[in-house]
N, C-alpha and C positions, 0 to 999 in steps of 0.2 A: 398615512402617506406612503408607506412601503408595504402594500398588500402582497403577501406571499404568493408566488406563482406555483401552483400545485404541480404543473408539468415538470418543473425543475427540482421537485422534491425539497422545497425550502422549508426547513424547520430550524429556526435559529437558536443556538445555544444562548441561554440568558444567565447562567450561573458563573460568576467570576471565579469562584474557587476551583471549579472544574477546569476552566480555561487556564488559570494559573498553574494548575497541576500539569496540564498537557504541555505548556510552554517550558516549564521547569524540566520536564522529561526529555526535552530536546538537547539540553546541556549546551546552550549557545555560548561559545567561548572564543570567538574571533576567527577571522580568515575562513569564513564558511558562507556558501550560498544557501539561502533559505527560500523554500517555495511554500507558499500557503495556498491551499486549494479551497476556493469558495469562501471569500472573506465575509460576505454578508454585511452585517452592521459594523464589523471590525473589532469584535471583542478579543479575538486572538491576535489580530494585527497589532493592536495597541500595546498589548503585553510584550509582543516580540520586539517592537520598535524600542521599547524602554530598555531592552537588553542589548541593543546594538550600539557599539561604541566605535568611533573612528571610521576608518575606511575598510576595515577588515571584513565586516559582514554586509552582505547585500540581501535584501528581501524582495522576492518576486511574488507579487500577489496576482493570482489568476482567478478571475471572476467572470462568469458568463453573462450575468445580469447587468446591463448597462447602467441601471439606476445605482447599483452599489459600486460599480467602477467609478462613477462620478463622485460618489460620496467618499470613498476611500482616497481617491486622488486629492480631493479637497482637504480631507483630514490631515494628510501627510504631505501637503504641498511644499513645506519647508524641510522635508527630509530627503536629502539627495540619495540616500541608500535604499529608498523604497521605490520600486517600479511596479506600476499596475498594468496588467495585460487583460484587456476585455475580450476574452476568447474562451473557447471550449478547452478545458484542461486535457481532454483526450487528444486534442491536436497539439497542445503546447508541450506536454511531457516528452513525447518521442523526439522532438526537435531541440530540446533544451540541452545545451552543452557549455560547460565552463571548466576551466582547469582545476578549480578549487573543489574541496569536498562539498557535498550537497546534503541538506537535511530537508525533510518534507513534513508538513503538518496540515491537518484539516479536519473539519467536521464534515464528513462526506455525505452527499445525498444517498439515502439508503438504496435507491433503485439502480444506481450505477457504481456501487462500491467495488464489485468484482472487476468491471472494465477498467476502473481507475487503478486498482492494484496491479492488474496485468500491464497497464501502460507504465507504471512505475518500474516494474521489473524489466521492461523493454527499453528503459532510458539508456542513453549512450554511456552514462556512468551510473552504476547502481548507487542509490543514496546510502550515506553512512548510517543514518537513522531516519525512521518515519514514525510519527505519532498520529494515529487516526481515531476519530470518534465515529463509530459505525453502529449498525443495528446489533444489539446484544447477541442474538443468536448467531450472527455472522462472525462476530468477534470470537465467540466460543468455538465455532467451527474451525476458524483459522488457527487457533492455538492447539487444537486436538492432535494427539499422536496415536499411534497404534495402541490398542486395537480399534480405535475410533477415527482413523485417518479418513480424509476425504480428498477428492481431487484438489480442492482449493488449498487445504492445509498442506498437502504434499508439495504442491507447486510453490507456495509462498515459503515454506520451511526449507526448501532446497536452496534458497538464496538468503533468507533472514532467520535469525533467532526471534521467536515470537514470545512476547510477554503480555499477559492480560493484566491491565492496570486497574480494572474495576468497572462496575456498572454505573450508568448515569440514568437516573429516573426520567421518565418521559415528561414529567411536569417541569423539568428544567429546560424545556424547549418552548419556543413560541413560533407557530401554533404547536400545541401538544400532539405528538405523534401517537399512534396506537400502541407502539412497543417501546421498551426501554432501549437505551444505547449502551455501548460498551467501548472502552478505550483499549487499543492495542498499541504496543511499541514494537517496531521491527528494527533489528540491529543487523547490519550487513555481516554475513558470515565470511565473505570473500573480499575484504577491503582492498586488496592489491590486484584484483582481477577485473579485466574488462571483458565481458562475455561476448562471444561471437553471436550476432543476431540469428544466424541460422541454427545455432545450438539451441537457443531459447525457443525458437519456433518449432523445431523438431521435438524437443523435450516436452513442450506443451501438448503436442499431438500424441506423443507416446503416453503421457498420463491420461489423456482423454480416452485412449484405447484401453488402458488398464482399468479405468473406472467406468467404462461404458456399460458394464453389467455388474454393479458392485455386489450384488447378492450371490453371484456365481463364483465358483472357484477359478483361480488364476489360469488353470489349464484350458479354460474356454477362450482366453484372450491371447495366451502365449503357448508355444509348443513346449514339450517336456525338455527338449534340447536347450531352448532359450532359458528356461527357468534353471536348468542344471548349471548353466554358465555362472549364474549368480548364487548358486547353492540355495535356491529357494524352493520350498515344498510346493508342488502343484495343487495341493489340497487347501492352501491358504486362500483367503479373499484379499482384495485390494486394500481393504481397511486395516489389514494385519501388518502392513509394511510401513515403515517410517520413510521420511523424505530421503534420508541418506541411503537407504537401500534401493529406492527407486532411481536415484541419481547414479549409483554405482552400476545397477543393472543396465541402465540406458547406455552408459559409456562402454560397457562390455559388449553390448549388442550393436553399437554404432561407433566402432573405433575410428571410422573414416571421417566422422564429423568433428570439425575443429572446435575445441572447448572455449578458447579465449582468443582475443585479438592480439 
């Protein structure tokens, strides 16, 4: 009845234990806005709803496939705290704003994992916690630190503490993907800060510059004077620096850019 659409990267999680572990990792405890990315058949949705009590928690389900939008809407027709949005999550996230804390969960389509995480970081209020099931290699890359940093790990770890929660075998999806999955938990490092959008945009460009030639030494991307300001050796490579060092260097080189709203 629900044939997966390859273009949407639909590989549906079928293991209840994995889903249960992901939801538990969110620590739903009241007075929180919850966003689920790509509900599919609702395996995560159902477990989240069972943990929602009273008026405190609201669940916003974002699903691009109209078939599943209708299915989830019918499943939770009697649940006033569940709202279903049939739209692209890349459009939804930047426009979402509520006064309460936000937590995000989802089994993300592998082909747009990075764009989704970038949109999460660009949200008007940075989520308190995110739990994502992504491609295993991407999960491992995001958690890496120096001397194995990457553009993506440096960018994500500038805003979140990253915890790798474990591997999910490919056979626990339907249809079975070619690679295993991995679960990461992101915890906001700056819970009292609302980042200025210009800061995030400029910082992203700064990291792209830093990692544009990852095998070359940093003196190819930055002047000796710039590196000296951060007390960074010009003989190092981008992968040798952690997110905190990149963030500090950026602020030193761009003191005119406002950090927070």
